[in-house]
Backbone bond lengths (Angstrom), bond angles and torsions (degrees), N, CA, C in turn:
res aa  C-N    CA-C-N  psi(-1)  N-CA   C-N-CA  omega(-1)  CA-C   N-CA-C  phi
1 X - - - 1.474 - - 1.528 110.57 -
2 X 1.366 116.27 -48.42 1.465 119.95 -179.54 1.521 110.76 -62.12
3 X 1.334 115.12 -38.65 1.458 119.54 -179.94 1.519 110.79 -62.87
4 X 1.351 116.32 -40.65 1.463 119.82 179.71 1.519 111.57 -65.38
5 X 1.362 116.47 -31.25 1.458 120.32 -179.52 1.516 110.71 -74.79
6 X 1.334 115.95 -43.12 1.460 119.54 -173.89 1.518 112.00 -73.93
7 X 1.301 117.92 -37.19 1.451 121.17 -174.73 1.527 113.39 -58.08
8 X 1.343 120.18 -49.82 1.468 119.51 178.16 1.525 112.47 -62.57
9 X 1.319 118.21 -34.58 1.462 120.95 177.20 1.522 110.49 -63.61
10 X 1.318 115.70 -43.49 1.465 120.50 178.66 1.524 110.58 -62.61
11 X 1.326 116.30 -44.08 1.468 121.18 179.46 1.529 110.48 -62.47
12 X 1.339 116.11 -42.43 1.468 120.24 -179.61 1.524 110.89 -62.74
13 X 1.334 116.77 -41.10 1.467 120.79 179.36 1.524 110.32 -64.90
14 X 1.337 116.70 -41.54 1.470 120.91 177.76 1.525 110.38 -63.06
15 X 1.338 116.76 -42.85 1.468 121.01 177.60 1.524 111.05 -60.24
16 X 1.334 116.20 -41.90 1.464 120.22 178.59 1.521 110.78 -62.94
17 X 1.337 116.41 -46.20 1.474 120.54 -178.21 1.528 111.05 -62.62
18 X 1.335 116.75 -43.63 1.466 120.48 -179.65 1.524 110.51 -65.64
19 X 1.333 116.33 -45.56 1.470 120.27 -179.44 1.521 111.05 -61.31
20 X 1.333 116.04 -43.99 1.468 120.07 178.89 1.521 110.78 -60.92
21 X 1.331 116.28 -45.51 1.462 120.70 -179.41 1.514 112.48 -61.12
22 X 1.316 116.40 -42.79 1.472 120.75 -178.97 1.530 110.50 -65.20
23 X 1.329 116.70 -47.54 1.469 120.33 -177.63 1.529 110.87 -66.28
24 X 1.332 116.76 -40.72 1.469 119.92 178.50 1.528 110.47 -64.05
25 X 1.329 116.62 -38.23 1.466 120.34 178.17 1.526 111.12 -63.07
26 X 1.330 115.94 -38.37 1.462 120.24 177.43 1.529 110.90 -63.49
27 X 1.330 116.32 -41.66 1.462 119.69 179.12 1.530 111.10 -66.41
28 X 1.323 117.21 -38.45 1.466 120.61 178.02 1.525 109.93 -62.90
29 X 1.329 115.59 -40.42 1.469 119.62 178.14 1.529 110.71 -65.81
30 X 1.333 116.80 -42.53 1.468 120.93 178.45 1.524 111.40 -65.21
31 X 1.344 116.11 -31.95 1.467 120.77 179.98 1.529 112.42 -86.89
32 X 1.329 115.64 9.36 1.471 121.89 179.04 1.529 111.65 57.72
33 X 1.330 115.16 46.69 1.456 120.91 174.80 1.518 115.46 92.31
34 X 1.332 116.87 -9.60 1.466 119.71 179.89 1.523 110.62 -80.92
35 X 1.329 115.89 153.98 1.460 120.79 -179.79 1.523 110.62 -64.20
36 X 1.321 117.92 147.15 1.467 120.84 178.42 1.521 111.35 -62.99
37 X 1.324 116.94 149.98 1.463 121.65 175.91 1.525 109.51 -73.53
38 X 1.340 116.18 169.47 1.466 120.08 177.75 1.528 111.17 -58.25
39 X 1.342 115.53 -41.58 1.462 119.60 179.65 1.530 111.30 -63.32
40 X 1.335 116.40 -40.80 1.453 119.85 179.56 1.531 111.40 -66.91
41 X 1.331 117.22 -38.66 1.461 120.44 178.56 1.525 110.87 -66.54
42 X 1.343 117.02 -40.48 1.459 120.31 177.48 1.529 110.44 -64.36
43 X 1.327 116.09 -41.38 1.468 120.79 178.06 1.525 110.27 -61.68
44 X 1.340 116.36 -44.05 1.468 121.05 -177.68 1.527 111.28 -62.51
45 X 1.330 116.97 -46.97 1.468 119.42 -178.90 1.526 111.12 -68.32
46 X 1.340 116.77 -36.72 1.471 120.11 179.66 1.526 110.63 -63.81
47 X 1.336 116.81 -48.11 1.465 120.55 179.97 1.528 110.52 -65.14
48 X 1.341 116.56 -37.52 1.465 120.01 178.50 1.525 111.17 -63.58
49 X 1.329 117.18 -40.50 1.467 120.65 176.90 1.523 110.97 -64.48
50 X 1.334 116.74 -41.30 1.470 120.69 179.23 1.524 110.26 -62.69
51 X 1.332 117.06 -46.15 1.463 120.93 179.82 1.528 111.27 -63.66
52 X 1.349 115.79 -48.26 1.469 119.89 -178.90 1.521 111.17 -63.56
53 X 1.340 116.13 -43.28 1.462 120.00 179.81 1.515 112.36 -65.42
54 X 1.341 116.83 -41.17 1.461 120.91 -179.02 1.521 111.19 -67.78
55 X 1.336 116.79 -42.88 1.469 120.11 179.83 1.524 110.48 -68.00
56 X 1.340 116.34 -41.94 1.460 119.63 179.38 1.522 111.56 -64.30
57 X 1.328 115.85 -29.39 1.463 121.62 179.87 1.518 112.66 -95.58
58 X 1.329 117.70 19.97 1.468 120.26 -172.97 1.523 112.70 -61.93
59 X 1.336 117.37 -25.84 1.465 120.03 177.89 1.523 112.08 -84.44
60 X 1.327 115.00 -9.80 1.464 120.32 179.33 1.526 107.56 -102.47
61 X 1.314 117.44 139.96 1.464 120.73 -178.99 1.530 112.71 -79.23
62 X 1.357 115.19 4.57 1.467 120.85 177.51 1.535 111.19 53.30
63 X 1.344 115.43 46.81 1.461 120.08 179.94 1.517 112.18 -60.87
64 X 1.344 116.43 -23.57 1.464 119.77 179.73 1.520 111.84 -71.10
65 X 1.342 117.23 -11.94 1.463 121.11 175.74 1.525 111.43 -109.30
66 X 1.318 116.36 20.47 1.459 121.28 179.39 1.522 110.35 -56.66
67 X 1.346 115.14 137.90 1.468 119.35 178.90 1.526 110.74 -61.68
68 X 1.345 116.64 -27.60 1.460 119.88 178.73 1.523 110.54 -62.67
69 X 1.325 115.69 -34.65 1.458 120.61 -178.09 1.524 112.77 -89.29
70 X 1.311 117.66 3.69 1.460 120.37 -179.10 1.523 111.69 -64.75
71 X 1.340 117.14 -16.53 1.468 120.55 176.78 1.517 111.62 -60.68
72 X 1.348 117.30 -20.24 1.461 121.05 178.19 1.529 112.02 -69.91
73 X 1.334 116.50 -14.63 1.472 120.25 -178.74 1.525 111.25 -62.99
74 X 1.333 118.08 -40.76 1.466 121.67 -175.90 1.528 112.35 -65.33
75 X 1.349 119.74 -51.66 1.469 117.98 176.51 1.525 112.35 -61.84
76 X 1.335 116.64 -30.02 1.462 119.80 176.09 1.517 111.43 -64.10
77 X 1.341 116.62 -44.16 1.466 121.04 178.44 1.527 110.54 -61.83
78 X 1.328 115.96 -43.37 1.470 120.08 179.41 1.522 111.06 -62.47
79 X 1.334 117.01 -42.87 1.464 120.76 179.45 1.522 110.92 -64.22
80 X 1.332 116.98 -41.10 1.466 120.49 179.61 1.521 112.09 -62.69
81 X 1.339 116.37 -41.25 1.468 120.70 178.54 1.527 110.38 -65.63
82 X 1.340 116.39 -41.67 1.469 120.58 179.90 1.528 110.44 -62.71
83 X 1.338 117.40 -46.28 1.464 121.00 -178.52 1.527 111.61 -61.98
84 X 1.342 116.70 -45.71 1.459 119.20 179.82 1.524 110.28 -70.89
85 X 1.347 117.09 -35.58 1.460 120.38 177.99 1.520 111.74 -62.43
86 X 1.328 116.97 -42.49 1.471 120.83 177.52 1.525 110.17 -63.65
87 X 1.332 116.40 -43.66 1.470 120.64 178.84 1.522 110.93 -60.05
88 X 1.341 116.00 -45.50 1.465 120.13 179.18 1.524 111.24 -62.00
89 X 1.321 117.41 -46.28 1.467 121.07 -178.27 1.521 111.31 -60.14
90 X 1.324 116.82 -43.58 1.473 120.22 179.93 1.522 110.36 -64.32
91 X 1.336 116.36 -44.79 1.469 119.98 179.90 1.522 110.51 -64.41
92 X 1.333 117.30 -40.58 1.465 121.67 -179.24 1.529 111.04 -68.24
93 X 1.324 117.22 -47.31 1.465 121.41 -178.25 1.523 111.45 -62.62
94 X 1.321 117.05 -34.69 1.470 120.68 -179.39 1.529 112.32 -85.50
95 X 1.342 117.42 5.79 1.465 121.23 174.60 1.510 114.80 84.89
96 X 1.329 117.31 18.53 1.460 120.00 -179.57 1.512 113.72 -78.02
97 X 1.342 116.71 -25.96 1.467 120.92 177.14 1.522 109.73 -140.63
98 X 1.329 115.55 151.81 1.466 122.56 171.95 1.524 108.49 -112.02
99 X 1.338 116.26 140.28 1.469 120.66 174.67 1.518 107.67 -89.99
100 X 1.332 116.29 115.76 1.462 121.02 -175.88 1.521 112.23 -90.42
101 X 1.321 116.96 -37.44 1.469 120.64 -176.60 1.516 109.37 -166.91
102 X 1.318 115.30 167.44 1.460 121.53 173.26 1.522 108.44 -124.56
103 X 1.329 115.47 154.66 1.465 119.70 -178.25 1.522 109.20 -148.77
104 X 1.319 115.39 145.83 1.460 119.70 175.40 1.535 109.24 -156.30
105 X 1.322 114.79 63.65 1.454 121.34 -179.15 1.529 110.84 -89.81
106 X 1.333 115.79 170.38 1.465 119.87 178.37 1.529 110.99 -63.92
107 X 1.342 116.45 -35.99 1.469 119.84 177.36 1.530 110.34 -64.77
108 X 1.332 116.35 -39.65 1.460 119.74 179.04 1.526 110.53 -65.61
109 X 1.316 116.42 -40.56 1.468 119.95 179.52 1.526 110.32 -59.60
110 X 1.323 117.35 -42.92 1.464 120.92 178.07 1.528 110.50 -63.26
111 X 1.325 115.76 -41.31 1.464 120.16 178.64 1.533 111.13 -64.66
112 X 1.330 116.51 -40.35 1.467 120.77 -179.81 1.528 111.18 -66.23
113 X 1.335 116.31 -38.67 1.459 119.77 178.33 1.528 110.65 -64.31
114 X 1.341 116.21 -40.08 1.467 120.41 176.96 1.526 110.11 -64.39
115 X 1.348 116.01 -44.55 1.468 120.26 177.88 1.526 111.26 -58.29
116 X 1.329 115.63 -45.90 1.461 120.17 -177.73 1.530 110.55 -59.89
117 X 1.334 115.83 -43.53 1.459 119.80 179.73 1.518 112.21 -63.76
118 X 1.341 116.63 -43.76 1.462 120.57 -179.69 1.530 110.67 -66.92
119 X 1.337 116.66 -44.55 1.462 119.53 -179.90 1.528 111.55 -66.24
120 X 1.335 117.30 -29.05 1.460 119.84 175.33 1.530 109.87 -65.87
121 X 1.338 116.47 -44.64 1.461 120.15 177.68 1.528 111.02 -63.63
122 X 1.339 116.46 -41.37 1.470 120.98 178.33 1.525 110.37 -59.93
123 X 1.333 115.79 -46.67 1.464 120.25 -179.43 1.527 110.97 -63.01
124 X 1.328 117.29 -45.23 1.468 120.98 178.95 1.527 110.69 -61.40
125 X 1.325 116.18 -46.29 1.462 120.41 -177.45 1.514 113.02 -63.62
126 X 1.341 116.51 -49.60 1.462 119.94 -176.86 1.527 111.79 -69.34
127 X 1.326 117.39 -37.23 1.473 119.10 178.41 1.525 111.30 -69.64
128 X 1.316 116.93 -42.10 1.464 120.52 178.59 1.524 110.67 -61.40
129 X 1.328 116.43 -40.18 1.468 120.46 -176.41 1.530 111.91 -78.95
130 X 1.342 116.83 -55.34 1.468 119.52 -172.34 1.529 113.42 -78.92
131 X 1.330 117.93 -42.50 1.464 120.11 -179.56 1.520 112.17 -93.76
132 X 1.341 117.46 -35.03 1.446 120.00 -178.50 1.513 113.47 -78.51
133 X 1.347 116.88 -33.22 1.460 119.34 -178.42 1.528 113.29 -111.35
134 X 1.337 117.95 -61.11 1.470 120.77 -173.85 1.525 111.26 -58.07
135 X 1.323 116.97 -52.45 1.464 120.77 -178.96 1.523 111.63 -61.23
136 X 1.331 116.95 -49.10 1.460 120.60 -178.03 1.522 111.28 -63.30
137 X 1.321 116.89 -37.02 1.458 120.30 -179.49 1.528 110.87 -69.78
138 X 1.323 116.93 -43.45 1.459 120.30 177.96 1.525 111.26 -63.60
139 X 1.318 116.34 -30.75 1.466 121.25 -176.27 1.524 112.89 -70.96
140 X 1.346 116.69 -13.91 1.463 118.90 -177.46 1.523 112.51 -67.31
141 X 1.338 118.84 -24.69 1.465 119.65 177.71 1.527 112.21 -137.83
142 X 1.339 115.12 23.16 1.455 121.03 176.38 1.514 109.22 -136.56
143 X 1.322 115.84 163.04 1.462 118.60 174.38 1.525 108.44 -68.18
144 X 1.338 118.24 153.26 1.465 120.10 178.66 1.529 112.65 -55.84
145 X 1.334 117.52 -38.33 1.464 120.13 -179.33 1.522 110.75 -65.32
146 X 1.318 116.57 -45.38 1.461 119.60 -179.47 1.521 110.79 -64.91
147 X 1.325 116.18 -41.44 1.473 120.16 177.84 1.521 110.65 -62.96
148 X 1.334 116.63 -38.89 1.468 121.08 179.37 1.522 110.79 -64.86
149 X 1.325 116.43 -43.36 1.465 121.00 -179.23 1.527 110.88 -64.10
150 X 1.330 116.91 -45.13 1.465 120.60 -177.83 1.535 110.80 -66.80
151 X 1.324 116.98 -45.38 1.468 119.55 -179.02 1.526 111.10 -65.97
152 X 1.333 117.69 -32.66 1.469 120.89 177.54 1.527 110.82 -70.94
153 X 1.340 116.95 -30.50 1.465 120.43 173.56 1.524 109.78 -65.83
154 X 1.351 116.56 -44.12 1.466 120.24 176.25 1.532 110.69 -58.77
155 X 1.324 116.25 -43.77 1.465 122.31 179.64 1.525 110.68 -59.75
156 X 1.335 115.97 -40.57 1.464 121.61 179.74 1.524 111.07 -68.75
157 X 1.325 116.30 -44.05 1.466 120.93 179.99 1.529 110.90 -59.88
158 X 1.338 116.52 -40.09 1.469 120.10 179.22 1.521 111.07 -57.12
159 X 1.326 117.83 -37.31 1.464 121.58 -176.98 1.528 113.26 -81.36
160 X 1.319 117.65 -3.50 1.467 119.86 -177.47 1.523 112.72 -68.69
161 X 1.330 116.91 -13.77 1.460 119.48 177.04 1.513 113.61 -86.52
162 X 1.325 117.47 -3.81 1.469 120.58 -178.46 1.530 111.25 -73.24
163 X 1.328 117.44 146.34 1.467 119.91 178.97 1.527 111.44 -63.63
164 X 1.325 116.35 139.88 1.459 121.40 177.03 1.514 114.74 76.83
165 X 1.340 117.24 12.09 1.455 120.27 -174.90 1.533 112.13 -61.02
166 X 1.324 117.39 -29.02 1.464 120.10 -178.50 1.533 112.12 -103.08
167 X 1.342 115.86 22.40 1.465 120.40 178.38 1.524 110.86 -59.18
168 X 1.320 117.00 -41.88 1.464 122.01 177.04 1.528 108.19 -135.87
169 X 1.345 117.12 164.29 1.469 119.83 178.51 1.530 112.92 -71.52
170 X 1.345 117.09 -8.43 1.458 119.69 -170.96 1.531 114.13 -97.86
171 X 1.333 117.47 -5.27 1.465 119.45 -179.78 1.529 110.79 -61.90
172 X 1.311 116.67 -51.68 1.461 120.79 -177.79 1.526 111.30 -67.89
173 X 1.333 116.52 -37.10 1.468 120.47 177.92 1.518 109.99 -61.35
174 X 1.325 116.42 -47.00 1.463 120.48 -177.74 1.525 111.94 -65.22
175 X 1.327 117.05 -41.76 1.465 120.17 179.12 1.524 110.27 -62.62
176 X 1.325 116.23 -41.47 1.466 120.14 178.48 1.532 110.74 -62.38
177 X 1.319 117.21 -46.98 1.469 121.04 -178.76 1.526 110.30 -64.58
178 X 1.327 116.96 -40.29 1.465 120.62 177.78 1.532 110.22 -61.89
179 X 1.329 116.71 -39.17 1.456 120.35 175.90 1.520 111.79 -59.89
180 X 1.335 116.55 -39.88 1.470 120.86 177.20 1.534 110.49 -65.83
181 X 1.325 116.76 -39.67 1.471 120.66 178.15 1.518 110.12 -59.20
182 X 1.336 116.64 -45.92 1.461 120.65 -179.03 1.535 111.34 -60.86
183 X 1.323 116.45 -37.23 1.469 119.57 178.88 1.523 110.60 -66.98
184 X 1.329 117.61 -45.32 1.465 120.15 179.64 1.530 110.81 -63.15
185 X 1.334 116.72 -38.81 1.470 119.67 178.19 1.521 110.90 -64.86
186 X 1.320 116.59 -38.56 1.467 120.44 176.89 1.522 110.47 -63.25
187 X 1.329 116.41 -44.29 1.462 120.02 -178.39 1.531 111.46 -68.14
188 X 1.320 116.58 -38.47 1.462 120.53 -179.88 1.521 111.25 -64.99
189 X 1.345 116.24 -44.02 1.472 120.91 -175.28 1.516 113.48 -92.46
190 X 1.361 116.79 -11.30 1.462 121.69 -173.74 1.523 110.54 54.47
191 X 1.324 115.06 36.60 1.461 121.14 -176.31 1.516 109.78 -153.76
192 X 1.328 116.56 146.35 1.469 120.78 174.04 1.517 111.90 -82.42
193 X 1.333 117.33 -15.48 1.461 119.68 -174.99 1.530 112.42 -65.58
194 X 1.333 117.95 -33.46 1.463 119.68 179.02 1.525 111.21 -65.22
195 X 1.341 119.91 -53.17 1.469 118.69 175.85 1.522 113.56 -64.07
196 X 1.331 117.61 -30.77 1.471 119.43 176.18 1.526 109.72 -61.70
197 X 1.340 116.96 -44.00 1.458 120.72 179.10 1.514 112.66 -61.85
198 X 1.342 116.62 -44.26 1.468 120.54 179.18 1.525 110.07 -64.59
199 X 1.328 116.16 -45.04 1.462 122.31 -179.11 1.534 111.02 -59.45
200 X 1.331 115.10 -47.25 1.470 121.43 178.45 1.521 111.34 -59.60
201 X 1.329 117.03 -51.94 1.464 120.81 -175.30 1.522 111.89 -68.94
202 X 1.324 117.19 -35.06 1.468 121.47 178.10 1.522 110.09 -59.46
203 X 1.334 116.44 -50.41 1.466 120.57 -179.06 1.525 111.90 -68.23
204 X 1.338 115.98 -47.03 1.461 120.03 -175.23 1.532 111.47 -65.12
205 X 1.324 118.09 -46.68 1.467 119.78 -178.43 1.522 111.61 -70.39
206 X 1.329 116.57 -33.44 1.462 120.37 178.27 1.523 111.41 -59.27
207 X 1.333 116.18 -45.22 1.458 120.21 -178.66 1.511 113.90 -94.55
208 X 1.337 116.80 -51.74 1.457 120.73 -172.60 1.511 115.00 -73.24
209 X 1.321 118.28 -25.45 1.464 120.97 -178.86 1.530 111.39 -106.27
210 X 1.336 116.06 -53.63 1.468 119.43 -170.31 1.520 114.93 -92.14
211 X 1.312 118.40 -4.89 1.464 121.15 170.52 1.515 115.93 81.10
212 X 1.333 118.63 11.62 1.465 121.01 174.88 1.525 109.71 -79.29
213 X 1.322 116.33 160.70 1.455 119.65 165.60 1.528 107.39 -69.54
214 X 1.319 116.55 150.55 1.463 120.99 178.11 1.527 108.04 -109.69
215 X 1.320 115.25 106.47 1.473 120.89 -176.42 1.524 110.49 51.36
216 X 1.323 115.75 41.95 1.460 121.53 176.44 1.513 115.19 89.13
217 X 1.327 118.03 -4.48 1.470 121.10 -177.40 1.530 110.60 -105.07
218 X 1.354 116.02 135.34 1.471 121.37 178.48 1.525 109.82 -80.57
219 X 1.339 115.66 141.93 1.465 121.27 175.23 1.526 108.91 -135.74
220 X 1.339 116.64 157.60 1.460 120.59 172.19 1.521 108.64 -68.15
221 X 1.349 117.30 148.38 1.463 119.03 -174.59 1.524 112.18 -149.16
222 X 1.330 114.62 160.17 1.460 121.57 176.46 1.523 110.41 -68.09
223 X 1.332 116.15 -45.79 1.460 120.99 177.08 1.523 109.53 -96.15
224 X 1.332 116.57 131.17 1.461 119.72 172.83 1.518 106.91 -99.43
225 X 1.325 115.51 114.09 1.460 120.77 -174.55 1.521 111.47 -118.08
226 X 1.314 114.33 161.88 1.467 120.98 177.60 1.515 108.31 -132.93
227 X 1.325 116.26 128.78 1.459 120.67 178.39 1.522 110.29 -70.32
228 X 1.322 115.82 136.14 1.468 121.15 177.48 1.525 108.33 -131.87
229 X 1.306 115.74 146.18 1.462 118.92 178.49 1.515 112.43 81.62
230 X 1.328 116.77 -171.63 1.470 122.08 -176.76 1.525 112.46 -63.15
231 X 1.320 116.46 138.95 1.466 121.12 -179.97 1.523 111.88 -64.97
232 X 1.307 117.38 -19.70 1.457 120.49 179.50 1.533 111.27 -63.03
233 X 1.349 116.39 -23.57 1.459 120.78 -179.44 1.533 112.88 -97.34
234 X 1.341 117.74 -30.08 1.470 119.18 -178.56 1.529 113.47 -109.36
235 X 1.309 117.53 -4.10 1.463 120.76 178.31 1.508 114.86 88.76
236 X 1.340 117.02 -9.97 1.460 120.61 177.88 1.508 113.68 57.94
237 X 1.321 115.79 -140.14 1.468 121.26 -175.12 1.525 112.91 -72.67
238 X 1.309 118.05 -12.11 1.458 119.21 179.85 1.522 112.23 -83.64
239 X 1.328 116.62 -27.01 1.463 120.71 -177.83 1.514 111.28 110.84
240 X 1.316 115.59 -175.21 1.470 120.76 -175.90 1.520 112.47 -59.40
241 X 1.334 117.40 -24.81 1.461 120.87 179.82 1.527 112.64 -64.71
242 X 1.333 116.98 -13.49 1.456 119.57 179.12 1.518 113.40 -97.57
243 X 1.320 117.52 4.50 1.461 121.64 -174.56 1.535 112.82 -88.87
244 X 1.310 115.88 139.70 1.463 121.82 172.89 1.524 110.42 -60.57
245 X 1.317 117.20 -35.54 1.461 121.42 -179.98 1.528 110.85 -66.41
246 X 1.324 116.26 -36.18 1.462 120.13 175.24 1.525 110.51 -67.17
247 X 1.331 116.32 -33.23 1.464 120.34 177.18 1.524 110.66 -56.99
248 X 1.332 116.00 -42.68 1.467 120.46 179.21 1.520 110.44 -61.71
249 X 1.343 116.24 -43.08 1.466 121.09 -178.34 1.524 111.08 -64.57
250 X 1.339 117.32 -47.96 1.463 119.45 -175.80 1.524 111.73 -72.61
251 X 1.330 117.59 -32.48 1.463 119.65 176.13 1.525 110.87 -64.41
252 X 1.332 116.27 -42.32 1.465 120.26 177.83 1.525 110.10 -63.65
253 X 1.340 116.60 -43.07 1.460 121.13 178.50 1.528 110.40 -62.91
254 X 1.327 116.99 -42.34 1.461 121.48 -179.60 1.531 110.56 -62.92
255 X 1.325 116.84 -40.81 1.463 121.29 179.27 1.534 110.71 -63.94
256 X 1.344 116.82 -43.03 1.467 120.98 178.64 1.528 110.33 -63.82
257 X 1.337 116.56 -43.52 1.461 120.79 179.20 1.528 110.87 -63.68
258 X 1.325 116.00 -39.66 1.472 120.22 178.85 1.522 110.68 -63.42
259 X 1.330 116.93 -43.49 1.468 120.68 179.58 1.524 110.32 -63.13
260 X 1.333 117.31 -40.58 1.463 120.94 178.02 1.524 111.19 -66.12
261 X 1.327 115.76 -39.05 1.480 121.13 177.63 1.522 110.60 -62.86
262 X 1.334 117.08 -46.15 1.464 120.88 -179.76 1.532 110.47 -64.64
263 X 1.307 115.55 -40.27 1.474 120.29 178.60 1.522 110.80 -62.17
264 X 1.329 116.25 -39.66 1.474 120.95 -179.30 1.524 111.08 -69.95
265 X 1.353 117.01 -39.28 1.453 119.96 -178.48 1.526 111.52 -70.82
266 X 1.343 116.73 -33.57 1.459 120.55 177.74 1.518 110.90 -67.02
267 X 1.368 115.07 -42.50 1.452 119.67 179.67 1.522 112.06 -73.64
């Protein structure tokens, strides 16, 4: 039984690594030997996750990605914006960031559209792989809670290669808790579209609207902000995901999602 569980996970990881390598090599060739840009690297990993997740799920009809359930994407986007907006407001009010300027030029609009597209692919890829495949596969011979914990650890480990990941002690904690939130949202809605929407809006609003780094990466934004005070409160170079204040927000959200999940399973 354990062998059957581990083998597909190993194959999926190999598929992801091969896909990433091939796509990155193509970008290097297109760039005439230069290293891929941040956007190209994000695109490569997102597409690799989609390919690996889809192939690993080839025996599953991927009902959680049914077009009928795509309506869950909109409330997911709204929830993601609200969560990041609350995090930003708390960090700003407590003096963790200063707003230096605002911008909304045609060049910024083009940049935001590109960001939105890339973050959509990232959200689809990571949700399909970690929640659609890893979590569901682990759940076949484990309790849902244990499967959720293990898959969220995998999700956290994947992000350990991001720049600034060890800026504060709360980066890994927050990523783990966010992974748990995505699982509860998937279970509540019986769809990946809800966590995809939250994932997309969380990343996009964090960087494109509020001016934080997104998992350590700089993006163009509507608000130009400057971190002030200890990084433990504003997340430092990693972004809002590294903030203790964000930890409070995501823990509260995770608790609410858990209560809703338990209520749904009881009924």
